[in-house]
C-alpha positions in Angstrom: -59.7 -68.2 142.1 -63.5 -66.0 141.3 -62.7 -62.8 139.5 -64.3 -59.8 138.5 -63.1 -57.3 136.3 -65.0 -53.8 135.4 -64.0 -50.8 133.5 -66.8 -48.7 134.1 -67.7 -45.8 131.3 -70.0 -42.6 132.6 -72.5 -43.7 131.1 -72.6 -47.5 131.9 -72.3 -46.2 135.9 -75.3 -44.0 135.5 -76.9 -46.2 133.5 -77.2 -49.4 135.2 -73.9 -51.1 133.8 -72.2 -53.6 135.7 -72.7 -53.7 139.4 -69.9 -54.2 141.9 -68.6 -57.1 143.5 -70.4 -58.2 146.9 -70.1 -60.9 149.1 -67.9 -63.5 149.2 -67.2 -66.8 150.8 -65.0 -69.3 150.1 -64.8 -68.2 146.7 -68.1 -67.9 145.9 -69.5 -64.3 144.6 -72.5 -62.6 145.4 -73.4 -59.5 144.0 -74.1 -56.5 145.8 -76.6 -53.5 145.0 -75.0 -51.0 143.5 -74.9 -47.5 145.3 -73.4 -44.1 145.4 -70.9 -42.5 147.7 -73.2 -40.6 149.0 -75.6 -43.3 149.7 -74.0 -45.3 151.3 -73.1 -42.4 154.5 -76.1 -41.7 156.8 -74.8 -38.3 157.7 -72.7 -35.9 156.4 -69.0 -35.6 157.4 -68.9 -33.6 160.4 -66.6 -33.0 163.9 -69.5 -32.7 165.7 -70.7 -36.7 166.9 -73.7 -35.2 167.4 -74.5 -34.8 163.7 -74.2 -38.4 163.3 -77.0 -41.0 164.4 -76.2 -43.5 166.6 -75.7 -46.6 164.5 -77.5 -49.7 164.8 -76.2 -52.0 161.9 -78.7 -51.8 160.0 -76.7 -48.8 157.9 -75.0 -49.1 154.1 -71.8 -48.3 155.9 -72.3 -50.3 159.3 -74.0 -53.5 157.9 -70.4 -55.6 157.8 -69.5 -54.6 161.4 -70.1 -56.7 164.5 -71.0 -53.2 167.0 -71.5 -55.0 169.9 -67.8 -56.0 169.5 -66.8 -52.4 169.4 -67.0 -51.7 173.2 -68.9 -48.5 173.2 -66.9 -46.6 170.1 -70.0 -46.5 168.0 -72.4 -45.5 170.8 -70.1 -43.0 173.3 -70.2 -45.5 176.2 -66.9 -45.9 175.5 -65.1 -43.1 178.4 -61.0 -42.7 178.0 -59.9 -43.9 181.3 -56.0 -42.2 180.9 -54.9 -45.9 180.7 -55.5 -46.2 176.8 -52.3 -46.2 175.1 -49.0 -44.8 174.9 -47.5 -43.1 172.2 -43.3 -42.7 171.1 -42.2 -40.8 168.1 -38.7 -41.4 167.5 -37.3 -39.1 165.0 -34.6 -38.2 162.5 -32.7 -34.5 163.1 -34.6 -31.6 161.7 -38.4 -32.8 162.1 -40.5 -31.0 164.5 -42.7 -33.6 167.1 -44.6 -31.7 169.4 -47.9 -32.6 171.1 -50.7 -29.9 170.9 -53.9 -28.9 172.0 -57.4 -29.6 171.0 -57.3 -25.8 169.5 -54.3 -26.0 166.8 -55.6 -24.9 163.7 -53.4 -27.6 161.7 -55.8 -30.5 163.4 -58.5 -32.1 160.9 -57.1 -30.2 157.3 -56.9 -33.2 156.0 -60.4 -34.7 156.5 -63.6 -34.5 158.1 -65.0 -37.3 160.5 -67.7 -39.8 158.0 -68.9 -41.2 160.8 -69.6 -41.3 164.5 -67.0 -43.1 165.7 -64.5 -41.0 163.7 -66.5 -38.0 165.1 -66.2 -39.0 168.9 -62.6 -39.6 168.1 -62.1 -35.9 167.4 -64.5 -34.4 170.2 -62.6 -36.9 172.8 -59.1 -36.4 172.6 -57.2 -34.4 175.4 -53.9 -33.7 173.0 -52.4 -34.4 169.9 -49.0 -35.5 167.8 -48.1 -33.4 165.1 -44.7 -34.6 163.6 -43.6 -32.1 160.6 -40.8 -32.7 157.9 -39.7 -28.5 156.8 -39.4 -28.2 153.2 -37.1 -29.6 151.3 -36.1 -32.0 153.6 -35.4 -35.3 152.4 -35.3 -37.9 155.1 -32.5 -41.0 154.7 -34.4 -43.2 157.6 -38.1 -43.9 158.9 -39.6 -41.2 161.5 -41.0 -44.1 163.9 -44.4 -43.9 165.8 -45.2 -46.5 168.3 -48.6 -46.9 169.5 -49.1 -49.5 172.4 -52.1 -50.2 174.0 -51.7 -50.8 178.1 -55.7 -52.3 178.5 -57.5 -49.1 178.3 -60.0 -46.9 176.0 -58.2 -43.9 174.3 -59.3 -41.4 171.3 -56.4 -40.0 169.7 -55.3 -37.5 166.8 -52.3 -37.4 165.1 -51.3 -35.4 161.8 -47.7 -35.9 159.9 -47.1 -33.0 157.8 -44.0 -32.9 154.5 -43.6 -29.4 153.6 -42.8 -28.4 149.9 -40.7 -31.4 148.1 -39.7 -32.9 151.5 -39.6 -36.7 151.5 -39.6 -38.9 154.2 -41.1 -42.2 155.2 -43.3 -43.1 158.3 -44.1 -46.0 160.2 -46.8 -46.5 162.7 -46.8 -49.7 164.4 -49.4 -50.6 166.7 -48.8 -53.3 169.7 -50.4 -54.4 172.6 -54.2 -54.4 173.9 -56.1 -51.4 173.6 -60.2 -50.1 172.7 -59.2 -47.0 170.3 -60.9 -44.7 168.6 -58.4 -42.3 166.4 -57.7 -40.0 163.0 -54.9 -39.9 161.6 -53.8 -36.8 158.5 -51.4 -36.8 156.4 -50.8 -33.3 154.4 -48.5 -33.0 151.5 -47.2 -30.4 150.3 -46.2 -29.5 146.8 -43.8 -32.3 145.2 -43.8 -34.2 148.4 -43.5 -38.2 148.9 -44.6 -39.7 151.6 -44.6 -43.4 152.7 -46.6 -44.1 155.2 -46.5 -48.0 156.6 -49.0 -48.8 159.2 -49.1 -52.0 161.0 -51.9 -53.1 163.2 -50.5 -56.4 164.7 -52.3 -55.9 167.9 -53.5 -58.2 171.0 -56.3 -60.8 170.9 -58.8 -58.5 172.1 -58.1 -55.2 171.0 -60.3 -53.0 169.1 -59.3 -50.4 166.9 -61.3 -48.2 164.9 -59.7 -45.1 162.7 -59.9 -43.1 160.2 -57.0 -41.9 158.0 -56.8 -38.2 156.0 -54.4 -37.9 153.3 -54.5 -33.9 151.1 -52.2 -34.7 148.4 -50.3 -31.4 147.2 -49.6 -30.6 143.5 -47.6 -33.1 142.4 -46.9 -35.2 145.3 -46.8 -38.2 145.8 -48.2 -40.3 148.8 -47.9 -44.2 149.3 -49.4 -46.0 151.7 -49.7 -49.4 153.0 -51.9 -50.7 156.0 -51.0 -54.1 157.1 -53.3 -56.0 159.5 -53.0 -58.7 162.0 -54.0 -58.5 165.3 -56.9 -57.2 167.1 -60.1 -58.2 167.7 -62.2 -56.0 165.5 -60.5 -53.7 162.9 -61.9 -51.5 161.1 -59.9 -49.2 158.9 -61.2 -46.2 156.9 -58.2 -45.0 154.8 -59.2 -41.8 152.9 -57.8 -39.5 149.6 -58.1 -36.1 148.3 -56.2 -34.1 146.2 -55.4 -30.1 146.6 -53.6 -29.9 143.1 -53.1 -30.9 140.2 -50.4 -33.9 139.0 -50.9 -35.5 142.6 -50.6 -39.8 142.6 -51.6 -41.5 145.5 -50.9 -45.8 146.2 -52.7 -47.4 148.8 -51.5 -51.0 149.0 -52.5 -53.4 151.8 -52.2 -56.8 153.5 -54.4 -58.5 156.0 -54.2 -62.2 157.5 -57.3 -62.8 159.2 -57.7 -65.6 162.0 -60.9 -67.4 163.5 -63.6 -65.2 165.0 -61.4 -61.9 163.9 -63.2 -59.1 162.3 -60.9 -57.1 159.9 -62.3 -54.6 158.5 -60.8 -51.9 155.2 -63.1 -49.2 153.6 -61.6 -46.6 151.4 -62.1 -43.7 149.4 -60.5 -42.3 146.7 -61.6 -38.8 146.1 -60.9 -37.5 142.3 -61.9 -33.5 143.2 -59.0 -32.6 140.8 -57.9 -33.0 137.6 -55.1 -34.7 136.3 -54.4 -37.5 139.0 -53.6 -41.0 139.6 -54.4 -43.5 142.0 -53.6 -47.5 142.0 -54.9 -49.5 145.0 -53.8 -52.8 145.8 -55.1 -55.1 149.0 -54.9 -58.4 149.5 -56.2 -60.4 152.3 -55.9 -64.4 153.2 -58.2 -65.8 155.7 -58.6 -68.9 158.3 -60.3 -70.5 160.5 -64.0 -70.2 161.9 -65.4 -67.0 161.7 -62.8 -65.4 160.4 -64.4 -62.3 158.4 -62.5 -59.7 156.1 -64.3 -57.0 154.8 -63.1 -54.8 151.7 -65.0 -51.7 150.1 -63.2 -49.5 147.8 -64.8 -46.4 146.6 -63.4 -44.4 143.7 -65.1 -41.1 143.0 -64.3 -39.1 139.9 -66.0 -35.8 139.5 -67.1 -33.9 137.1 -64.2 -31.1 137.2 -61.7 -34.3 137.5 -60.4 -34.6 134.2 -57.8 -36.1 133.5 -57.7 -39.0 135.7 -55.8 -42.3 135.6 -57.1 -45.0 138.5 -57.6 -48.5 139.1 -58.5 -50.7 142.0 -58.1 -54.3 142.8 -58.8 -56.5 146.0 -58.1 -60.1 146.1 -58.4 -62.7 148.7 -57.2 -66.0 149.7 -59.6 -68.3 151.8 -57.2 -70.8 153.7 -60.1 -73.0 155.5 -63.8 -73.2 155.7 -65.4 -70.9 158.0 -64.1 -68.0 156.0 -65.8 -65.3 155.3 -65.4 -62.5 152.5 -67.4 -58.9 151.8 -65.2 -57.7 148.7 -67.3 -54.3 147.4 -65.1 -52.4 144.3 -66.9 -49.1 143.4 -65.7 -46.6 140.8 -68.4 -42.9 140.7 -67.6 -41.6 137.4 -69.2 -38.4 136.9 -67.0 -37.0 133.8 -66.0 -38.5 130.4 -62.8 -37.1 130.0 -60.4 -39.6 131.9 -57.5 -41.2 130.8 -58.4 -44.4 132.9 -60.6 -46.1 135.4 -61.2 -49.9 136.6 -61.6 -52.0 139.6 -61.4 -55.8 140.0 -62.0 -58.2 142.2 -60.7 -61.7 143.1 -61.3 -64.4 145.9 -60.5 -68.1 145.7 -58.7 -71.2 147.4 -55.2 -72.3 147.0 -54.9 -72.8 143.0 -54.9 -76.9 142.4 -52.7 -76.4 139.3 -49.9 -74.6 141.3 -50.2 -77.1 144.2 -49.9 -80.2 141.5 -47.2 -78.0 140.2 -44.8 -78.0 143.2 -46.1 -81.2 144.7 -45.1 -82.7 141.4 -41.4 -81.8 142.0 -41.5 -83.0 145.0 -42.3 -80.4 147.4 -44.6 -81.5 150.3 -47.7 -80.3 150.2 -47.6 -78.2 153.1 -44.4 -76.6 152.1 -45.9 -75.9 148.9 -48.8 -74.1 150.7 -46.6 -71.9 152.1 -44.8 -71.3 149.3 -48.5 -70.2 147.2 -49.4 -67.8 150.3 -45.8 -65.8 150.1 -45.7 -65.4 146.6 -49.8 -64.3 146.9 -48.5 -61.7 149.4 -44.8 -61.4 148.0 -45.2 -58.2 145.2 -47.3 -56.4 148.0 -44.1 -57.2 151.0 -41.4 -56.3 148.2 -42.8 -52.8 147.5 -42.6 -51.5 150.9 -38.7 -50.7 151.2 -37.8 -50.7 154.9 -36.1 -53.7 155.6 -36.8 -54.3 159.1 -40.4 -54.0 158.6 -40.5 -56.6 155.6 -38.6 -59.0 157.9 -41.1 -58.6 160.6 -43.8 -59.1 158.2 -42.4 -62.6 155.9 -42.1 -63.4 160.1 -45.6 -63.1 161.0 -47.1 -64.4 157.6 -44.7 -67.9 158.3 -46.1 -67.7 162.1 -49.7 -67.4 160.7 -49.3 -69.8 157.9 -47.6 -72.4 160.7 -51.1 -72.2 162.4 -52.6 -73.3 159.4 -50.8 -75.8 159.1 -51.3 -77.4 162.3 
């Protein structure tokens, strides 16, 4: 497996230090040109869709995305028809679940749309869901949000807010067929602890574009698991910012990209506050002709964010010919007074030594390959902490591997 690791300092980032990793195809790595977070955006963040030009694919933030397969989400031609998705929320006692109008003051507090589709989603939704966990409430059962596509076009907005020192696990499950653009806001009060598991298990023709914004309070902890299996095109943009010192973010991701699928995860961790931490780990496996995965990992350490400690890693396992990965980790550091900062990207095929070791002990090749892939994903799945979701993901991985062996 080819791997590149960088732990840039302030000087190396500004003076042309090691560039971030770029395009990767079947273990072949090409270096991409270095750019800043700001220069990769065609317009400043805005809630107004008119502030964003219609993308044409030449823009930095859209160059990997097959615009022709977004079904009009990017240019305003996708019109919600009332039959796009059905949302069902199941919450333990003590949690408030509301449906609110567009003028509710709680909407949009965690972050502002950073591209035209996110702004279109914010401009077009009719009602939003707000789930509130009161302060000092510790939930022993997950909040479950089921988003089921019913074949149409939909725009959505969801807010999940935890009061000070509250603790909760939220599972957001996407299934069915839809053309969906949605924003999700996570707002954590001081000392709160939130774990979110977002599962994209769409049918084959679904299109899903989403921006996930997390605003982390003082000494609060945010843990996110983004799991992507299904859909024709899935493009997700998780973003994290801090509202107080001592905040911690862990962003985990798992994706399994099949023939013809495009799965794109674009992350930004904005260290805008001193003495906060972040850790990013995304892993993907790809198989089949024109399977395409994109991972963009941006970490910005602002000048005022002294004492930051951050690391990000993306690893990809290419199972067949014809699959392509574009992996671009990037650190932008504006202060030298940090605890640590680093990133790494690795892409490759099966480890021949691992296969040889297992086969030498009498394990058939197809079973040895399954063991390698299961081991590749195991460290992520085991950290989810929701038993039925862990079991479901392991079963889904087995299903994908059966297809690979076939």
